[in-house]
N, C-alpha and C positions, 0 to 999 in steps of 0.2 A: 873464460871464453876468448880465444884469440881474434884478432881483426886481420882482414885481408885485402891487399889490393888486386884486383885482378884486370888484365888487358884482355878486353873481349872481343878485339879485332873485327873482323868483317864481319857483318851480319850471316855470310853465308857459312859462319860456325854453326849455324843452327841445322845444317843439311848437306855438309861436305865432310865426309868422313876420312878425306886425305888431309886433314888438318890437323898436327899433333895437339894444338892446343883442346880439341875437341875431345879426344881420348883421356887427356889430362884431367880434364874438367869430369868426366863420366867416371873417372876412379876416385873423385873427391872422397865419398863417403867410405870407400874401402882402405884407401891409400894415404890420404890428404889429412881429413878431418874427422873422425871415426864418430865424434859427440855430436848429438841431436839437438840443434839450439831450439829454443823455445820459441822465438820468432827471428825476422831477419830484416835487417835494416841495410837498404842499398842507398848509396850516394852515387847515382850516375851523372856521368859527362854530358848526358844528352837531355838533362832537365836544367833548364837555365831561366832563373828569374832574379829580378833585382832584388827580392827580399826572401829570405828564406821560408820555404814551403813544405809542407809535409802532406802526403795524399791522407786522406782518412777514410779510407772505405771498410764498410760492414758487411758486405757480403763479399764474394770474389772478385778479384781483380780482373779487369778487362787488359788483353793486350794493345800496344800501340804499335803499328806497322810503320814505324819513323824512318824508313827509309824507301827507295825508289829505283825502278827499274832492274830489281831482281827476280829470280825464278818464282813463277805463279805458286810454287808447293810452300815460299816461304810465306805467303800470305794467309795460309789455311793452318798454320800453325797455332795451337792454342798452349795457355798455362793458367788454368785456373786455380792460380793459389788462393787462399783467404786472403782478406785484407787483415790489418792489425790496427783497429783504430786507436785501441788502449796503448800500444807502441808509439803510435804517432803522436798519442797527446802527451805522452811521457818526453818524447823527443821536444815537443813543444814547451813543456814545463821547463826540461834543462837548460835548453837555449835560452830562454826568458831569464832565469836565474843568471844565467853568465852573462847578462847584458844585451843578448840579442832580442829587443824588444818587439819588433814587428815582424812576429812569426804567422805566415799564413796557412790558414786550413784549407786545402782541396778535395773535395769530396766527391768529384767525379772522374780525376785522372787515373788512369791504369798504369800498368807497368810498360816503361819503353823497352828497346831491345838491350839497352845498355844492362838492365835487370833481367827481362824475362829468357833472353838467348842464354847467357851462362846459367841460371838457375834452372831451366830444362832440363840440363845435362846434370848438374851438379845434384839437383833435388828432383828429380823426375816424377816422383810420387804427388807433387805440388799439392802436399798437405801441411806445410808450414806458415803459417800467416807471414806477410810481407809487407812492408812501407818501405815507401821512397822519400827521400830529402833530396831538394833542390841544390846546386852551387850557384854561386853570385860569382858570374865572370867579370862584374865591374870591380870586384874586391881582389885584394893580393893573397900572396902565400899566408901571411902572417893572421890576417882573418881566418882563413878557413882551417889553420893551425889551430887557433884558439877555439874554433866550432869542433873540432874534434877531441880538444881536451874537454870541452863542456859535456860530449856525449860519454866519454870514458866509462862513467858508473855504468852505463848499460851492459857493460862486460860481465860485471859481476850479476847479472838481472838476468841471465841465461840469452841476451841477445848476440846473434852473431852479426858484426859489422862489416859491409863489404863496399870497398870503394871500386867502382866499374869503370873503367875508361882507356885511355892510353896515354903514354907518357909523353907522346906528342901526337898530331892529330892534323895533316895536310893531304886529302885525297889528291889534290891537284899534284901537288909535289910526287906524291907516289908513284901517279899514273905517268910520270917522266921519270921516274928512277931509273937506275942501272938495270939491264935485263939479268944480271948475273945473282940479283938479291939482295947485293950490299947494300948495307943503310946508307942514307944520306948523311954527309958529313955534321951537319948543324944539329940532325937528330941524334946521332950516335955520341956528339959531345954532350948534350944536355942529358942523356940516357947515363952516361958516366958520370956527370957531374949529380945527377939524382942519387944513384947507386951508392957514390962515395959520401953524400952528404947523410945518407939514410945509415949507413954502417957506421959510419965517424960522429955521428951525433950532432951535425952541425947545426947552427940554429936556421930558424926557418927563412924563407924568402921574405925579405922587406920589400916588395914593390915587384915589377916586372923584372923577369930575369933577362929575357932577349925577345926581339921581333923580328924573326927574318920568313922571306919568301910567304908572306902572308900568314904567318904563323905567331901566335904570340902565348908567350907561356909564362 
C-alpha cells in the first residue's frame, strides 16, 4: 500500500468544479490508485495537539466545518465514513512502541476539512473506515519523520496513509500575492527545497527551516 501527501487547497475544493485538483481527486480510484484500502489513516495539518492523538470513533465520523465565511452549501456537505477504532488503537500501539509514550485517544472528534474534503472526492461512497492522527507543531521535522517510520508497518496491513495539508500555508500572504497567480518567492524556494530533498533522499529537517512573513515551516 502506497503512502500519499495531498495538498487539499482551499475548502472550496468541495464545491468548485473549476479547480483542477478537484478533477484529479475525483479520478483517484480510476487513474491514480485502483487498489481499495482496508482503512484510511489521515494526518491533517488542521489537527494540532501537544501530544499525538487519534480519533477513536466506533460509529460514523462527523464532519468538522473548520472554516469561516465560505458559501452556505459547503456547510451542508456530509461525509459519513465509518470510524476506524481498531486502526486508531493500532496507530497508538505502533507509536507507543516507538517511544511516543503519551498518545491520546479522542472519542468525540470528527474529520476536519483536511480529511473529509479530499476523501469525499476520492472515495465518495464513504464506505471505508477512516481514522485521523494529529500533528505536533511544537515539534520539528525529525520528530514527525520518526512518527512516519513508526507507522510504516500499516502499509503492509492494507492501510492507506494520507498526509493532507500544504507545503506552505499563509492565507494573509496569499491574499496579497501577485494577480498573475505566480508563487510567492519564499514559498517557491521552500517548495523547490522540499521536492529536491524528497527526490534525493536528503536527511530529515533537524529543527525549523525558516520563518518568514508569519509562516514557520
